[in-house]
BALOBA-795414 format. One record per residue: x, y, z of N, C-alpha, C, O in turn; residue in three letters. Coordinates in steps of 0.02 Angstrom, whole numbers, plus 32768, in hexadecimal, padded with zeros to 4 digits. Layout:
REM BALOBA-795414
atom npx->X | npy->Y | npz->Z | capx->X | capy->Y | capz->Z | cpx->X | cpy->Y | cpz->Z | opx->X | opy->Y | opz->Z | residu->Ala
...
END
This chain:
REM BALOBA-795414
atom npx->6344 | npy->375F | npz->3A51 | capx->635E | capy->3772 | capz->3A10 | cpx->6398 | cpy->3743 | cpz->39FF | opx->63CB | opy->3742 | opz->3A21 | residu->Met
atom npx->638E | npy->371B | npz->39CC | capx->63BF | capy->36E8 | capz->39B8 | cpx->63D4 | cpy->36F5 | cpz->3970 | opx->63AA | opy->36F5 | opz->3943 | residu->Asp
atom npx->6415 | npy->36FE | npz->3965 | capx->642E | capy->370A | capz->3922 | cpx->6442 | cpy->36C8 | cpz->3903 | opx->6468 | opy->36A2 | opz->3920 | residu->Ile
atom npx->6429 | npy->36BB | npz->38C7 | capx->6436 | capy->367E | capz->38A2 | cpx->6479 | cpy->3687 | cpz->387C | opx->647C | opy->36AB | opz->384B | residu->Asp
atom npx->64AD | npy->3666 | npz->3894 | capx->64EF | capy->366F | capz->3876 | cpx->64F4 | cpy->3651 | cpz->3830 | opx->651C | opy->3668 | opz->3807 | residu->Leu
atom npx->64CC | npy->361E | npz->3822 | capx->64CC | capy->3602 | capz->37DF | cpx->64B1 | cpy->3636 | cpz->37AD | opx->64CB | opy->363D | opz->3776 | residu->Thr
atom npx->647D | npy->365A | npz->37C2 | capx->6461 | capy->368E | capz->3797 | cpx->6494 | cpy->36C7 | cpz->378E | opx->6499 | opy->36E3 | opz->3758 | residu->Met
atom npx->64B9 | npy->36D8 | npz->37C3 | capx->64EC | capy->370C | capz->37BD | cpx->6521 | cpy->36F8 | cpz->378B | opx->6536 | opy->3721 | opz->3762 | residu->Val
atom npx->6537 | npy->36BA | npz->378E | capx->656B | capy->36A2 | capz->375F | cpx->6552 | cpy->36A4 | cpz->3717 | opx->6575 | opy->36B9 | opz->36EA | residu->Ala
atom npx->6514 | npy->368D | npz->370D | capx->64F8 | capy->368D | capz->36C9 | cpx->64EE | cpy->36D5 | cpz->36B0 | opx->64FD | opy->36E4 | opz->3676 | residu->Ala
atom npx->64D5 | npy->3700 | npz->36DC | capx->64CA | capy->3746 | capz->36C7 | cpx->650C | cpy->3769 | cpz->36B9 | opx->6510 | opy->3792 | opz->368B | residu->Leu
atom npx->6540 | npy->375B | npz->36DF | capx->6580 | capy->377A | capz->36D4 | cpx->6599 | cpy->376B | cpz->368E | opx->65B1 | opy->3797 | opz->366A | residu->Thr
atom npx->6593 | npy->372C | npz->367A | capx->65A9 | capy->3718 | capz->3637 | cpx->657F | cpy->3739 | cpz->3601 | opx->6599 | opy->3751 | opz->35CF | residu->Thr
atom npx->653D | npy->373B | npz->360C | capx->6510 | capy->3759 | capz->35DB | cpx->651C | cpy->37A5 | cpz->35D6 | opx->651F | opy->37BF | opz->359E | residu->Leu
atom npx->6524 | npy->37C6 | npz->360D | capx->6531 | capy->380F | capz->360C | cpx->6574 | cpy->381D | cpz->35EB | opx->6579 | opy->384D | opz->35C4 | residu->Val
atom npx->65A6 | npy->37F6 | npz->35FA | capx->65E8 | capy->37FF | capz->35DB | cpx->65E3 | cpy->37FA | cpz->358F | opx->65FF | opy->3823 | opz->356C | residu->Leu
atom npx->65BE | npy->37C8 | npz->3577 | capx->65B5 | capy->37C0 | capz->352F | cpx->658E | cpy->37FA | cpz->3510 | opx->659F | opy->3812 | opz->34DB | residu->Ala
atom npx->6559 | npy->380F | npz->3531 | capx->652F | capy->3845 | capz->3516 | cpx->6555 | cpy->3888 | cpz->3515 | opx->654E | opy->38AE | opz->34E5 | residu->Leu
atom npx->657B | npy->3895 | npz->3548 | capx->65A2 | capy->38D4 | capz->3549 | cpx->65D8 | cpy->38D2 | cpz->3513 | opx->65E5 | opy->3904 | opz->34F3 | residu->Val
atom npx->65F7 | npy->3898 | npz->350A | capx->6629 | capy->3892 | capz->34D5 | cpx->660A | cpy->389D | cpz->3491 | opx->6628 | opy->38BF | opz->3466 | residu->Glu
atom npx->65CE | npy->3882 | npz->3486 | capx->65AB | capy->388E | capz->3446 | cpx->659B | cpy->38D9 | cpz->343F | opx->65A2 | opy->38F5 | opz->3408 | residu->Leu
atom npx->6586 | npy->38F8 | npz->3475 | capx->6578 | capy->393F | capz->3473 | cpx->65B5 | cpy->3968 | cpz->3462 | opx->65B1 | opy->3998 | opz->343B | residu->Gly
atom npx->65EE | npy->3956 | npz->347E | capx->662C | capy->397A | capz->3470 | cpx->6641 | cpy->3972 | cpz->3428 | opx->6659 | opy->39A1 | opz->3409 | residu->Lys
atom npx->6637 | npy->3937 | npz->340D | capx->6647 | capy->392C | capz->33C6 | cpx->6617 | cpy->3951 | cpz->3398 | opx->6628 | opy->3960 | opz->335F | residu->Arg
atom npx->65DB | npy->3960 | npz->33B2 | capx->65AA | capy->3986 | capz->338C | cpx->65B3 | cpy->39D1 | cpz->3394 | opx->658F | opy->39F7 | opz->3374 | residu->Ala
atom npx->65E2 | npy->39E7 | npz->33BE | capx->65F0 | capy->3A2D | capz->33C4 | cpx->65E7 | cpy->3A4B | cpz->3409 | opx->65EE | opy->3A88 | opz->3411 | residu->Gly
atom npx->65D7 | npy->3A23 | npz->343C | capx->65D1 | capy->3A3C | capz->3480 | cpx->6615 | cpy->3A54 | cpz->3498 | opx->6646 | opy->3A2E | opz->3496 | residu->Leu
atom npx->661B | npy->3A93 | npz->34B0 | capx->665B | capy->3AAB | capz->34CA | cpx->6671 | cpy->3A83 | cpz->3508 | opx->6647 | opy->3A70 | opz->3531 | residu->Pro
atom npx->66B1 | npy->3A78 | npz->350E | capx->66CC | capy->3A50 | capz->3546 | cpx->66BB | cpy->3A6E | cpz->3589 | opx->66B1 | opy->3A4A | opz->35BA | residu->Asn
atom npx->66B6 | npy->3AB0 | npz->358E | capx->66A9 | capy->3AD0 | capz->35CE | cpx->6664 | cpy->3AC0 | cpz->35E9 | opx->6658 | opy->3AC6 | opz->3625 | residu->Arg
atom npx->6636 | npy->3AAB | npz->35BD | capx->65F2 | capy->3A9A | capz->35D2 | cpx->65E9 | cpy->3A50 | cpz->35DF | opx->65B3 | opy->3A3B | opz->35F6 | residu->Trp
atom npx->661A | npy->3A28 | npz->35D1 | capx->6613 | capy->39DF | capz->35D6 | cpx->6602 | cpy->39C9 | cpz->361D | opx->65D8 | opy->399C | opz->3625 | residu->Ala
atom npx->6620 | npy->39E5 | npz->3650 | capx->6612 | capy->39D1 | capz->3695 | cpx->65CB | cpy->39E1 | cpz->36AA | opx->65AA | opy->39B9 | opz->36CA | residu->Gly
atom npx->65B4 | npy->3A1C | npz->3698 | capx->656F | capy->3A31 | capz->36A9 | cpx->653D | cpy->3A06 | cpz->3684 | opx->650A | opy->39F0 | opz->36A0 | residu->Ile
atom npx->654A | npy->39F9 | npz->3644 | capx->651E | capy->39CE | capz->361D | cpx->651D | cpy->3987 | cpz->3639 | opx->64E8 | opy->3968 | opz->363C | residu->Val
atom npx->6557 | npy->396E | npz->364E | capx->655A | capy->392B | capz->366B | cpx->6531 | cpy->3926 | cpz->36AB | opx->650B | opy->38F6 | opz->36B5 | residu->Ala
atom npx->6537 | npy->3958 | npz->36D6 | capx->6510 | capy->3958 | capz->3715 | cpx->64C5 | cpy->395C | cpz->3706 | opx->649D | opy->3939 | opz->3724 | residu->Ala
atom npx->64B2 | npy->3988 | npz->36D8 | capx->646B | capy->3990 | capz->36C6 | cpx->644F | cpy->3951 | cpz->36A6 | opx->6417 | opy->393C | opz->36B6 | residu->Ala
atom npx->6476 | npy->3932 | npz->367A | capx->645F | capy->38F4 | capz->365B | cpx->6458 | cpy->38BC | cpz->368F | opx->6428 | opy->3896 | opz->368D | residu->Leu
atom npx->6487 | npy->38B8 | npz->36BC | capx->6483 | capy->3885 | capz->36F1 | cpx->6444 | cpy->388D | cpz->371A | opx->6422 | opy->385C | opz->3728 | residu->Gly
atom npx->6436 | npy->38CA | npz->372E | capx->63FA | capy->38D7 | capz->3757 | cpx->63BB | cpy->38C8 | cpz->372F | opx->638D | opy->38A7 | opz->3748 | residu->Ile
atom npx->63B8 | npy->38DF | npz->36F1 | capx->637C | capy->38D5 | capz->36C8 | cpx->6370 | cpy->388A | cpz->36BA | opx->6337 | opy->3872 | opz->36C0 | residu->Ala
atom npx->63A4 | npy->3866 | npz->36A8 | capx->639C | capy->381F | capz->3699 | cpx->638A | cpy->37F7 | cpz->36D7 | opx->6362 | opy->37C9 | opz->36D4 | residu->Leu
atom npx->63A7 | npy->380A | npz->3710 | capx->6396 | capy->37E7 | capz->374E | cpx->634E | cpy->37F4 | cpz->3762 | opx->632C | opy->37C7 | opz->377A | residu->Ala
atom npx->6336 | npy->3832 | npz->3758 | capx->62F0 | capy->3842 | capz->3768 | cpx->62C1 | cpy->381A | cpz->373C | opx->628F | opy->37FF | opz->3754 | residu->Ala
atom npx->62D1 | npy->3816 | npz->36FB | capx->62A7 | capy->37EE | capz->36CE | cpx->62A6 | cpy->37A4 | cpz->36E2 | opx->6272 | opy->3784 | opz->36E1 | residu->Leu
atom npx->62E1 | npy->378B | npz->36F5 | capx->62E5 | capy->3745 | capz->370B | cpx->62BA | cpy->373A | cpz->3749 | opx->6294 | opy->370A | opz->374D | residu->Trp
atom npx->62C1 | npy->3767 | npz->377A | capx->629C | capy->375F | capz->37B9 | cpx->6251 | cpy->3762 | cpz->37AE | opx->622B | opy->373B | opz->37CB | residu->Ala
atom npx->623B | npy->3790 | npz->3784 | capx->61F4 | capy->3796 | capz->3776 | cpx->61D9 | cpy->375A | cpz->374E | opx->61A0 | opy->3746 | opz->3758 | residu->Leu
atom npx->6203 | npy->373E | npz->3723 | capx->61EB | capy->3706 | capz->36FA | cpx->61E7 | cpy->36C4 | cpz->3721 | opx->61BE | opy->369A | opz->3711 | residu->Ser
atom npx->6211 | npy->36BC | npz->3753 | capx->6210 | capy->367D | capz->3779 | cpx->61F2 | cpy->3685 | cpz->37BF | opx->61EF | opy->3655 | opz->37E5 | residu->Val
atom npx->61DD | npy->36C2 | npz->37D0 | capx->61BD | capy->36CD | capz->3810 | cpx->61EC | cpy->36CD | cpz->384C | opx->61DA | opy->36B6 | opz->3882 | residu->Gly
atom npx->6228 | npy->36E8 | npz->3843 | capx->6259 | capy->36EC | capz->3879 | cpx->6256 | cpy->3731 | cpz->389A | opx->6232 | opy->375D | opz->3883 | residu->Arg
atom npx->627D | npy->3739 | npz->38CE | capx->6281 | capy->3777 | capz->38F5 | cpx->62A3 | cpy->37AD | cpz->38CA | opx->62DE | opy->37A8 | opz->38BA | residu->Asp
atom npx->627D | npy->37E0 | npz->38B8 | capx->6297 | capy->3814 | capz->388B | cpx->62D0 | cpy->383D | cpz->38AA | opx->6302 | opy->3848 | opz->3889 | residu->Val
atom npx->62CB | npy->3854 | npz->38E9 | capx->6303 | capy->387A | capz->3905 | cpx->6345 | cpy->3852 | cpz->3906 | opx->637A | opy->386E | opz->38F8 | residu->Pro
atom npx->6341 | npy->3813 | npz->3917 | capx->637E | capy->37EA | capz->3916 | cpx->6398 | cpy->37E3 | cpz->38CF | opx->63D5 | opy->37E4 | opz->38C4 | residu->Ala
atom npx->636B | npy->37DC | npz->389F | capx->6380 | capy->37D6 | capz->385A | cpx->63A1 | cpy->3817 | cpz->3841 | opx->63D0 | opy->3815 | opz->381A | residu->Ala
atom npx->6388 | npy->3850 | npz->3858 | capx->63A7 | capy->3890 | capz->3844 | cpx->63EE | cpy->3895 | cpz->385E | opx->641A | opy->38AC | opz->383B | residu->Leu
atom npx->63F9 | npy->3880 | npz->389D | capx->643D | capy->387F | capz->38B8 | cpx->6469 | cpy->384F | cpz->3890 | opx->64A3 | opy->385E | opz->3880 | residu->Trp
atom npx->644D | npy->3814 | npz->3881 | capx->6473 | capy->37E3 | capz->385A | cpx->6484 | cpy->37FE | cpz->3815 | opx->64BB | opy->37F2 | opz->37FC | residu->Ala
atom npx->6455 | npy->3822 | npz->37F7 | capx->6462 | capy->3840 | capz->37B5 | cpx->6498 | cpy->3874 | cpz->37B8 | opx->64C1 | opy->3879 | opz->378A | residu->Gly
atom npx->6498 | npy->389C | npz->37ED | capx->64CC | capy->38CE | capz->37F5 | cpx->6510 | cpy->38AC | cpz->37FE | opx->6542 | opy->38C2 | opz->37E1 | residu->Leu
atom npx->6512 | npy->3877 | npz->3825 | capx->6550 | capy->3851 | capz->382E | cpx->6568 | cpy->3835 | cpz->37EB | opx->65A3 | opy->3838 | opz->37DB | residu->Ile
atom npx->6539 | npy->3819 | npz->37C5 | capx->654B | capy->37FC | capz->3783 | cpx->6565 | cpy->3831 | cpz->3754 | opx->6597 | opy->3826 | opz->3731 | residu->Ala
atom npx->6544 | npy->386B | npz->3752 | capx->6559 | capy->38A1 | capz->3726 | cpx->659E | cpy->38BC | cpz->3738 | opx->65C8 | opy->38C7 | opz->370C | residu->Gly
atom npx->65A8 | npy->38C7 | npz->3778 | capx->65EA | capy->38E0 | capz->378E | cpx->6620 | cpy->38AB | cpz->3785 | opx->665A | opy->38BC | opz->3776 | residu->Leu
atom npx->660F | npy->386C | npz->378D | capx->663F | capy->3837 | capz->3781 | cpx->6652 | cpy->3834 | cpz->3737 | opx->668D | opy->382C | opz->3726 | residu->Ser
atom npx->6621 | npy->383B | npz->370C | capx->662F | capy->383B | capz->36C4 | cpx->665D | cpy->3876 | cpz->36B2 | opx->668B | opy->386D | opz->368B | residu->Ala
atom npx->6650 | npy->38B0 | npz->36CE | capx->667A | capy->38EA | capz->36C1 | cpx->66C1 | cpy->38DF | cpz->36DC | opx->66F2 | opy->38F3 | opz->36BD | residu->Ala
atom npx->66C6 | npy->38BF | npz->3715 | capx->6707 | capy->38B0 | capz->3733 | cpx->672E | cpy->387D | cpz->370C | opx->676B | opy->3882 | opz->3706 | residu->Gly
atom npx->670C | npy->384B | npz->36F1 | capx->672E | capy->3819 | capz->36C8 | cpx->674C | cpy->3839 | cpz->368B | opx->6785 | opy->382A | opz->3678 | residu->Val
atom npx->6726 | npy->3866 | npz->366B | capx->6740 | capy->3887 | capz->362F | cpx->677C | cpy->38B2 | cpz->3640 | opx->67AF | opy->38AE | opz->361E | residu->Tyr
atom npx->6777 | npy->38DC | npz->3674 | capx->67AE | capy->3908 | capz->3684 | cpx->67EB | cpy->38E2 | cpz->369D | opx->6824 | opy->38F6 | opz->3692 | residu->Ser
atom npx->67DF | npy->38AA | npz->36C0 | capx->6816 | capy->3881 | capz->36D9 | cpx->683D | cpy->3860 | cpz->36A1 | opx->687B | opy->385F | opz->36A2 | residu->Gly
atom npx->681B | npy->3845 | npz->366F | capx->683F | capy->3826 | capz->3638 | cpx->6861 | cpy->385A | cpz->360D | opx->6895 | opy->384C | opz->35EF | residu->Gln
atom npx->6844 | npy->3896 | npz->3609 | capx->6863 | capy->38CC | capz->35E3 | cpx->68A4 | cpy->38E2 | cpz->3605 | opx->68D7 | opy->38ED | opz->35E3 | residu->Lys
atom npx->68A3 | npy->38E8 | npz->3647 | capx->68DF | capy->38FC | capz->366C | cpx->6915 | cpy->38C6 | cpz->3667 | opx->6951 | opy->38D6 | opz->3662 | residu->Ala
atom npx->6901 | npy->3887 | npz->3669 | capx->6932 | capy->3850 | capz->3664 | cpx->6951 | cpy->384E | cpz->361F | opx->698B | opy->383D | opz->3618 | residu->Ala
atom npx->6929 | npy->385D | npz->35EC | capx->6942 | capy->385C | capz->35A8 | cpx->6973 | cpy->3894 | cpz->359C | opx->69A5 | opy->388B | opz->3579 | residu->Arg
atom npx->6965 | npy->38CF | npz->35B7 | capx->6990 | capy->390A | capz->35AC | cpx->69CF | cpy->3906 | cpz->35D7 | opx->6A06 | opy->3913 | opz->35BF | residu->Ile
atom npx->69C6 | npy->38F4 | npz->3617 | capx->69FE | capy->38F4 | capz->3646 | cpx->6A23 | cpy->38B5 | cpz->3644 | opx->6A54 | opy->38AC | opz->3669 | residu->Gly
END
């Protein structure tokens, strides 16, 4: 099981942008982390299936990307407030 870190980096950026768009469209902030994790997993699964890669590894990578995107948002929010 090999996690592609380039894919994780790309997915993190994509998930961050999609969650931000969702929040601007009315997604409550409390759901942003769950949506980010779900989007990361879903996008990684689609990527793995489309290029023929290992799906379980891609699911882990998607979870990492989603949680990273959620952490980036909360980290910059805390830095801005504090």
